[in-house]
N, C-alpha and C positions, 0 to 999 in steps of 0.2 A: 135350497136344502137346509134343514135345521138338525142340530145335534144338541144333545144335552150332556153335559159333563158332570159327574158325581164322583168326588173323591178320587179323581185321577182317571176314571174310566170313561169310555165314550159310548153312548148308546144311540144308534141311528134311529130317527124318528120318521122320516119320510123315504126310507130306503137308504141303501149303503152310499157312502162317498164315491164319486166317480174316480176311480183310480187311474183311468186313462188321462185325466187332466194333466197338463204339463206341471202343475203344482207338485205331483208325485214322481215325476220323471227325471232321473239322474242324468239323462242325456240332454237336458235343457242346457247344461253347461259342460265343462270338461274336466273339473276336479273331483267327479264322483258324488258331488252333493246334489240334492234337489231342494226345492223350497220346503218340503216336508222334513228335511234333515234337521232343521232348527225350529220347525213349527209343527210338532208332533200332535196329531189328534188325541192320543192317549195321555198326553201331557198338558192338556188345556190349550193346545196350538201354541205352545212355547216349549221350552225344555228346562228341566230343573237339575239342580246340582247332583242329586242322587243318581238321576238318569245318566248324566254326563260321566260321573265317576264309575258307575257300573259298566257303562259301555267301554270306557277306557280300560278297565280291568279285564273285561272279557276279551277284548280284541288286542290287548297290549299296545293300544294307541293306533291300530291299523284301521279302524272303522273310518269311513268317509267323514264323519263328524269331526275328525281331527285333520286339519289342513292348514299348512303354514300361512296361507294368504288370509285367513279370516278367524281362525280359532286360537292360533298360537299367539304368545305374547309378542314375538318378533317375526315379521314375515320373512326373514333371511334364514330362519333356523333350518338346520339340516338333520336334526335329531328328533326323536319323538320320546319326551320323558315328561314326568309330571311337573318338572320345573319349567319346561318349554311352554306348557299349556296350563300353568298355575292359575291364571285369572279366570279362564273358562271352567276349570275344575272347581274353584272355590267360589267364584261370584256368579257363574253362569252367564258371562258376557262374551260377546263376539267382537272382534276388532273391526272398526270401520276406519278405512284410510280416507280421511276426509281432506279433499283438496284445499290447499291454502296458498294464497298469493292473489289469484283472480277467481272468484266463485261465480258460477253461472247465476244470472246472465251478465257476465263481465262486471261484477262489483268488485272493486278494489277495496280490501279491508283497510280500516283506519288504525290498525295495530300491527305490530310485528309479533312473532311467537317463537320462542325457543324452549329447549328442555330447561326446567328450573334447577336441575341438580345433575351431577355426573351419573348417579344411580339410574335416573330415567333413560340416559343415553345407553349406559351399559346393558340394561335389562331389555329395552325395548327397540333400540335403534342400531346398536353396534352390528357391523362396522360403519354404519351410516350415522349421521346425526339428524335431528329434527329441525326443520321439516325433512321427511324422508324424500329421496330422489330415486329409490329403488324399490318402490311399493308395486308388488305384482297386481294389485287391485287397479292400478292405472296403466297396465302394459297395453291395453288395447285402445287407450285414448289417443287422440291425434298428437303426435310427437313423442308418445310413450311416457313412462313414468317420470323421467327427468324433467319433461316439460309441465308436470302436474305434481309438484311436491305436496306431501301429505302430513298430517298429524295422525297419529294412532289414537282413536278414540274407542273406549270399551263400553258397550251398551247391552242391555238385555234385549232379546228378540221379543218384540211386541207381538201380542196376539193379532193375527191377521184374519180373524173372523170379525163379524159385527162391524165391518168397515163402513157399511151403509150408514151407520149412526155416528161416525166419526167426522171431524171437521178438518183436520189436517193429518198428514201422513208422516211417519217416523217421529222420533223423539224431538227433533228440531225442526219439524215442518219443512224439511228439505225437499219434499215432492208435494205436488198439489193433489187434493182429493179429487179434483176434476180431470186428472190425468194419471190414473192408476196404471195404465199401459206404460207410461214413461218411468214410473217408479219401479215396476216390475223389470223393465229392461235394463235399468241402472243397476238394480241388485243382481240381476243375471250376469252382467258384465263384470262387476267388481267382486262379488262373493262366490258365484258359481263358475267364474272365469269363462264365460260365454263370449267369444269373439264378436259375434254379430247376431244377437237374439232378434228374431223376426217379430213383426206385429201380431201375427195370428197366434204364435205361442204365447206371447205376453198377454194378449186379450183373453186367452183361456185362463190363465192364472188370475187376471183381474176379475173375470166373471166368478170365479170361485171366491175371491176375497169379498166381493160385493154381494154375493148370493148365499153365503153360509153364515149362520147365526149359531152361536153356542153360548151356553150358560149353565151354572151350577143349578141342580134340581133337588139336591138332598144334602142335608148337613148333619154330621155325626159327631161334631166336636165343638161347635160354638157355645161358650159361656159355661156349660156343664158337660160332663162326659158323654151323656146320652144324646147331646146336640138337639137341634130344633126340628129335625126330621125333614119332611117334605116341604119344600119352600113355597108351595102353592096351596098348602092346607089351610083349612079354617078361614078362608077368604083372602089369604096372602096372595101377592102377585108375583112371586119369584118364579124362576124356571124359564126354559127356552120357549115354550109355547107363548107365555105372556109377554116375552121379549119380542118375539116376532110380531105379535098383535100390535105392540106398541110401536115397532119399527115401520111396519107397512100399513098401519091404520090411519084413519082420518085425523087423529090427534098425536101424529108423530112428533116427537120433540124437535125443537129448533136445531138445525145443524146448518152448515154452509154448503151442504152437498147440492148440486144444481137440481137434481130430480127429487129433492125433498125440501121444499122451501120452508123457511121458518114460520112457525105458527106459535101462538101464545100457549104455553103449556106448564108454566110455573117452574119452580127450581127444586132441587134437592130430591127427596125421596118420600113416597107414600106407599111404597111396596108392602110394608109390614104394619100399616095402620090398623088392620083387623086383628093384630095380636096384642094391641095396647092394653086391652081390658079383660084378657082371658082369666078365668079362674085358675088357681094354682098354688101350691106350696112352694117350698124352697128347693125342691128337687123335681126331676122329671121334664118331659118335653115341654109342657107349658111354662115352666120356669125359664127354660132356655129361650123360648119364644117371647116371653115377657122381657128378657134380657135384650134380645135383638130389637124389639120395638122401642126400648129406652135408648139403645144406641143409635137407632134412626133419629130419634129426637135430638140427641146430642149432635149428631152430624148436621141436622137441619138448623139447629137454634143456638148451640153453645157459642159464646163469644171468644174469638181468638184475638189477641192483642198483638198487633203487628209491630215487629221490631223496626227500629229507625231506618235501617238500611233497606228495608222493603216497602216503606210507606209511599214512596214516590212511584214505585211499580204498581202497587195495589190501590193507591188513591185514597187510603183511609188509614186510621190508627186502630180501627177494629173491624173485623170481618167474621165470617162463618166459613165452615168448610165448603159450603155451596157457593161461596164467592168464586172460587177457582173451579170446583166440580159442580158446575151449574146445571148441566143438562138433566133434566128430570128423569129419574129412574134409570139413568145411564152412567152419570158421574164424570164425564169428561167436560170440556168447555166448548160451547158452540162456535166460539170466534175462532177463525182462522189465524188471527193474529195475536192470540193470547198466549204468552209464554212468560214464565216466572222463575227467578232464581230462589228456590228455597234454601239452598245452601249445602246440599249433600255433595256438591262437587268440591267443597272447600275444607281442607283440614284446619284451616284457621278458624272458621266459623264453628266447625264441629268441636274443636278444642276448647273455644270459648264457652260453648254450652256445658261441656264437662266441668270446666273450672268454675262455672257459675252455679254449681251444685247438682249436676245431672250425671253422676258416674254411670248410670245405666247405659249411657251413650258411648262408653269407651269401646264396646264391641263394634260399633258402627265406625268409630275413629280408625280402629285397627284394620277393618276391611278396606276403608278408603285410602289408607296409607300404602296398600299394595298396588294402586294404580299409578301410571305415570303422572308426573307433575310438570305442568307447563307454565311459563311465565309470559304474560302479555303486556306489551307497552303501547300506549297510543302513539301514532306517528307524529302527532303534534308536539310530543315531548322529545326534543333533540338534544337534551343535555347528556353529558357523559356519564358512565357508571353502568356496571352490569345490571341486567334485568333482575329485578327483585330489590333493588336498592332505593327505588323512588316510590313516593306515596302514590303516583298515578299507576304503578305496576300492579297487575292482578295475577295471583297465583291460583291455578285451578287444575282439576284432573280432566276437565272437558270444557272447552269454550262454548259448547251448546249451540244456541241460536245464533251466536256471534259468527259462526262459521258459515251460516247462510245469509245473514244480513250484512256481514262485514263490518258491523258496528261493535266496538268494544263494550258499550253499554249493555249489550245482550249477552255477555259472558255468563255461562252457568245456567241460562234460562232454558227450560223444557216445557212441553206442553202437559197439562193434566191428563193422563190417559184415561180411557174408559175403565170404569171400575167393576162393571158387571163381571162376575166369575173370578173376582180378585184371589180368592182362596186358592186357586189353581195355578197362581203365577209367581210364587216366591222363587228366588229372592227378589226384594222390591227396590223401588226407585230406578232411575235410568241406568245405574251401574251396579245394581245389586247391594247397595250399601247396607240394607236391612235384611237379615236372614229370615225374620219371621214378622208377621203383622204386629206383634206386640212392640217391636222396635220401631215400626212406623208410627204408632200411636205415641210411644215415648219421645220420638223426635219432634213431632208437631206439638206435644204437650210442652216440651222445653222451649222449642223455637218461638212459639207463640204464646207462651206464658198462659196456657188454657187453665191450669189449676185443677186438673182432673183428679178425683180421688180414686182409691183402688176399685171401688165398684163401678165408677163411671168408665174407667179404663176397660174392665171386663166386658161392660155393655158395648162400648164402641167397637172393641175387637170382635164381639160376637156379631155386631151388624156387618161389619167389614168382611168377616168370614162368610156371610150369607148373601151379600148384596149382589 
């Protein structure tokens, strides 16, 4: 099945979506939600802040979208108010109760984790403390929630189409691309509160995820008000038909998916090469298309200067956008082990960028401040003192990959997600730190000292809005 997304609408290409698939069935779990609840086709297979707020207002918070176990700030909440669901309403994030202590397959973490401040306990854990021992997401695990203490991590629902092109599942790679059934069953148990999802139902959803492709086909806003128009016009290779041909053709990009072995296909993007030399003045469709092509060149070739704290992770003092977003014409990374901490989990890092002369990022700081704050300490440090008082302590809003690997060195690391159809996926980053693509560009420009001028920012935004 292929579908095309255009400015938030969904247009069936090869017939309608199979509404009988368990992906759409609220009886898959027990809390009234289905996979589609947070992965709406008309929302680009995610959900946006406007949609969430409109649904809340129309239903007074009674819609199945609003459930204490996964969209409330605190899973013990017994009321339904805007304050109870503020992170969902403002950042578009759902709560993941990530187990802490012993992570499958029996990895004992080399760090401890506690709330970094009383406000985090009051807003997100009370009457419990972190790690939570009364998390409904773990009620069906062996021994119940008390035997599986959790941290509450708030993350954007990733688009669960185009999975055939992905290399790892979930922001932290906590599930294997070669075991989508397991990922679906885990999500059904913790988010949909399904006591014992069966293999057949999970396989239906897995088949949907691996067999549906979606992409933006038309742009009405990039660079100039009239936009670039049809993304497959004048020889360009945007749109879902070209994406499917890429995914299933003989030159499919390198991924780790077992049925799609890696082949040499280059890196970056050449989708809009045909627009690089179009005739055109300062206005109109061709001007927008020229801007997109210039943005593609920036994405492929502009030098990013790696800050000192990231050089060990990235192995170089200078990189390109394509170093992380490597898979050609897709934008994720083909490695199942590639995760990086860019810093949107850290108020300290973000405040440092603002103080260094980037006041445009203050809006990002304010969004991140609304998230819970956790303090992690390596177990090798046995000296006395509250967490947060040692140089080895790490403050973060989300330990990220560290909750899977058990390694404190992986704090705040996440995978580079697929970028195709990015315009339909705001807000951005794992926890919605950036409300618009312009703030994504501002963040990378500051964090990696790219030195983009105003026109280059416009061009890069234009490319990302059409990729």
